[in-house]
Steps between C-alpha positions, in 0.01 A plus 500: 500500500827531678702817544725434200203461269345822635828688454546360148144599415553854638830536312328388179222755552754772580695411186182517289410834660848635422462388139158672481646820645790484253259447208277781624800733531614411148149566366482831689841602362387411148179701535685797649754494216219483244314789665819708518567437132146601408526812715831597337346453155194708593724767654722512191197524271349784703838670523545488122146633445558787741840568343345523153224726631746732675731505199209594275389775738857628521534512122169690471607745769843541340335580166268753667797672664688500170202656322461760773871579480485543123194723527664719764826525305314590181290760685819647648667509159197672348497751783869574456463522123208739525688745721597818325871537499630850469862428412580865450386589852685198638821606326465852637446360851805274471714786370388717790568226756843429356576872494408528869738215586796667343 
């Protein structure tokens, strides 16, 4: 084998190696893209599940707070309604206070 044949052989091998590297890179890129797509889909699915769970918990909590609010308002109204109001004494007090101002 002369030098030209050796160089041609080495160039051919280098060219084949470059093609293998290019194919391997393309395959790696394809696999990475597929894995990223799967990961995005899994993430989105988990995100939606968690969102539904949190939304449900929020609605339950909101309803509890609403019920508590209504109970407290009704208790307050009952308390106010049950107070004895002495309008005559209140009128006398107002008349006295107004009289003191003048």
